[in-house]
C-alpha positions as CSV (number, residue, x, y, z in Angstrom):
1,X,-20.7,-0.9,-9.1
2,X,-19.9,0.1,-12.7
3,X,-16.2,-0.3,-13.6
4,X,-14.6,1.0,-16.8
5,X,-11.8,-0.7,-18.7
6,X,-8.6,1.2,-18.7
7,X,-4.9,0.6,-19.3
8,X,-2.3,0.7,-16.5
9,X,-0.6,3.7,-18.1
10,X,-3.8,5.6,-18.3
11,X,-4.8,4.7,-14.8
12,X,-1.4,6.0,-13.5
13,X,-2.1,9.3,-15.4
14,X,-5.6,9.7,-14.0
15,X,-4.6,8.9,-10.5
16,X,-1.8,11.4,-10.6
17,X,-4.1,14.0,-12.0
18,X,-6.5,13.4,-9.0
19,X,-3.6,13.7,-6.6
20,X,-2.5,17.1,-7.9
21,X,-5.7,18.5,-6.4
22,X,-5.6,16.5,-3.2
23,X,-5.3,18.4,0.1
24,X,-4.5,16.7,3.4
25,X,-7.7,16.3,5.5
26,X,-5.7,17.1,8.7
27,X,-4.5,20.5,7.4
28,X,-0.9,19.2,7.1
29,X,1.5,19.6,4.2
30,X,1.8,16.0,2.9
31,X,-1.1,14.1,1.3
32,X,-0.9,10.4,2.3
33,X,-2.2,7.8,-0.2
34,X,-2.8,4.1,0.2
35,X,-2.5,1.7,-2.7
36,X,-3.9,-1.5,-1.1
37,X,-3.7,-5.0,-2.5
38,X,-2.5,-8.5,-2.1
39,X,1.1,-9.0,-3.4
40,X,-0.4,-10.9,-6.4
41,X,-2.1,-7.6,-7.4
42,X,1.3,-5.8,-7.5
43,X,0.2,-2.6,-5.8
44,X,3.8,-1.4,-5.8
45,X,3.8,-1.3,-9.6
46,X,0.9,1.1,-9.6
47,X,2.5,3.3,-6.9
48,X,5.7,3.6,-9.0
49,X,3.6,4.5,-12.1
50,X,1.9,7.3,-10.2
51,X,5.2,8.6,-8.9
52,X,6.6,8.7,-12.4
53,X,3.7,10.7,-13.6
54,X,3.9,13.2,-10.7
55,X,7.6,13.9,-11.2
56,X,7.2,16.1,-14.4
57,X,4.5,18.1,-12.6
58,X,7.1,19.1,-10.0
59,X,5.4,17.2,-7.2
60,X,7.7,14.9,-5.4
61,X,6.5,11.6,-4.0
62,X,7.9,8.8,-1.8
63,X,6.9,5.3,-2.5
64,X,7.0,3.1,0.6
65,X,6.1,-0.6,0.7
66,X,5.0,-2.4,3.8
67,X,7.2,-5.3,2.9
68,X,10.0,-3.1,4.3
69,X,8.3,-3.1,7.6
70,X,8.0,-6.7,8.4
71,X,8.7,-7.7,12.0
72,X,11.7,-9.8,12.8
73,X,11.5,-13.5,12.0
74,X,11.5,-14.4,15.7
75,X,8.2,-12.6,16.1
76,X,6.8,-13.1,12.7
77,X,7.3,-16.9,12.6
78,X,6.8,-17.6,16.3
79,X,3.8,-19.9,15.5
80,X,5.4,-21.4,12.3
81,X,6.0,-20.4,8.8
82,X,2.4,-20.7,7.6
83,X,0.3,-19.4,10.4
84,X,-2.6,-17.5,8.9
85,X,-3.5,-15.6,12.1
86,X,0.1,-14.4,12.5
87,X,0.3,-13.3,8.9
88,X,-2.9,-11.3,9.2
89,X,-2.2,-9.7,12.6
90,X,1.5,-10.0,13.3
91,X,3.7,-9.9,10.2
92,X,3.7,-6.2,9.6
93,X,5.1,-3.7,12.1
94,X,2.2,-1.3,12.1
95,X,3.6,0.6,15.1
96,X,6.7,1.3,13.1
97,X,4.6,2.5,10.1
98,X,2.8,4.9,12.4
99,X,6.0,6.1,14.0
100,X,8.5,6.2,11.0
101,X,6.3,6.8,8.0
102,X,2.9,8.4,8.8
103,X,3.8,10.3,12.0
104,X,6.5,12.5,10.5
105,X,3.8,13.7,8.0
106,X,1.4,14.9,10.6
107,X,0.8,18.6,11.0
108,X,3.9,20.0,12.6
109,X,6.0,16.9,11.5
110,X,9.4,17.3,10.1
111,X,8.7,15.4,6.8
112,X,11.6,12.9,7.3
113,X,10.3,9.4,6.5
114,X,12.1,6.1,6.9
115,X,11.6,4.2,3.6
116,X,12.2,0.8,5.2
117,X,13.1,-0.7,8.5
118,X,13.7,-4.5,8.2
119,X,15.2,-6.7,5.5
120,X,13.4,-10.1,5.7
121,X,16.2,-11.8,3.6
122,X,18.9,-11.0,6.1
123,X,16.5,-10.6,9.1
124,X,18.4,-7.5,10.1
125,X,17.6,-3.8,10.2
126,X,18.2,-2.1,6.8
127,X,19.8,1.0,8.4
128,X,18.3,3.1,5.6
129,X,18.6,6.8,6.1
130,X,15.5,9.0,6.6
131,X,14.3,10.6,3.4
132,X,13.1,14.2,3.5
133,X,9.8,14.7,1.7
134,X,9.3,18.4,0.8
135,X,6.0,20.0,1.8
136,X,3.4,19.2,-0.9
137,X,5.0,15.9,-1.6
138,X,3.0,12.7,-1.6
139,X,3.4,9.5,0.4
140,X,2.4,6.5,-1.7
141,X,2.2,3.6,0.7
142,X,1.5,0.2,-0.8
143,X,0.9,-3.3,0.6
144,X,-1.8,-5.6,1.9
145,X,-4.3,-5.0,4.6
146,X,-3.8,-1.2,4.7
147,X,-7.4,-0.3,5.2
148,X,-7.9,-2.1,8.5
149,X,-5.5,-0.1,10.7
150,X,-7.2,3.4,10.7
151,X,-4.2,4.9,9.1
152,X,-4.8,8.6,8.2
153,X,-4.9,8.3,4.5
154,X,-6.3,11.2,2.3
155,X,-7.0,8.9,-0.6
156,X,-7.3,5.1,-0.7
157,X,-7.0,2.8,-3.8
158,X,-7.8,-0.9,-3.6
159,X,-6.6,-3.4,-6.2
160,X,-9.3,-6.1,-6.2
161,X,-8.7,-9.7,-7.2
162,X,-11.5,-12.2,-7.2
163,X,-10.8,-15.3,-5.1
164,X,-10.2,-17.3,-8.3
165,X,-7.8,-14.7,-9.7
166,X,-6.0,-14.3,-6.4
167,X,-5.5,-18.1,-6.2
168,X,-4.2,-18.3,-9.8
169,X,-1.8,-15.4,-9.4
170,X,-0.4,-16.3,-5.9
171,X,2.7,-18.6,-6.1
172,X,2.2,-22.1,-4.8
173,X,4.5,-21.4,-1.8
174,X,2.2,-18.6,-0.7
175,X,-1.1,-20.2,-1.2
176,X,-1.4,-20.7,2.6
177,X,-1.9,-16.9,2.9
178,X,-5.2,-16.9,1.0
179,X,-7.5,-17.3,4.0
180,X,-6.1,-14.0,5.4
181,X,-7.3,-12.2,2.3
182,X,-10.7,-13.8,2.6
183,X,-10.9,-12.6,6.2
184,X,-9.8,-9.1,5.2
185,X,-12.5,-8.9,2.5
186,X,-15.1,-10.0,5.1
187,X,-14.1,-7.8,8.0
188,X,-12.9,-4.7,6.2
189,X,-14.6,-4.7,2.8
190,X,-11.8,-2.8,1.1
191,X,-13.6,-3.0,-2.2
192,X,-16.6,-1.1,-0.7
193,X,-14.7,1.3,1.5
194,X,-11.8,2.4,-0.7
195,X,-12.1,5.7,-2.5
196,X,-11.0,4.2,-5.8
197,X,-11.5,0.5,-6.8
198,X,-9.3,-1.1,-9.5
199,X,-10.2,-4.6,-10.6
200,X,-7.0,-6.4,-11.5
201,X,-8.1,-9.9,-12.3
202,X,-6.5,-9.7,-15.8
203,X,-3.1,-8.1,-15.4
204,X,-3.3,-6.8,-18.9
205,X,-6.8,-5.2,-18.7
206,X,-7.7,-3.5,-15.4
207,X,-10.9,-1.7,-14.8
208,X,-11.8,1.0,-12.3
209,X,-14.6,3.1,-10.9
210,X,-13.0,6.5,-11.5
């Protein structure tokens, strides 16, 4: 696959331009976009860039990170603090993401999205209020492993890090998570299935297939 060098600012501009013409496949009122990537790839930064570009166009967006939908520590860490299987399959509350983030944007939904549910620092519910997303507004959901859950996205973006780059950019304390990303690549092939691929090995010089 041929990838073209680009800057992060230009990438945000071009992704936002593409979103302006995006229509929900389910006939609803809210396009849902995934920005998928390991924490080391910083998918939230790209989601925020796109949201900033959309704002002057009069198109509202809501940036939601899956780190706000971690399960309680009693469930997340049941098998220890560094259990790869639990991290891959049990850390993120996918049922809550369906119910509180994606479901309200289904056809006939009320458009009220919960931006986060659980604070891992306090291990308590955040008690954040629901945020109304006007019709035509975009959901920009970012985080790891997004493409393995059959979430109803209208556009998917994957931030790719080679194994070496992922290892270099992952903090030492989180190196134990690396096998989960190897498994994700093997089982889901996000680089091959995402609508848009961004190679982010060099944080200063991304490349994409747009």
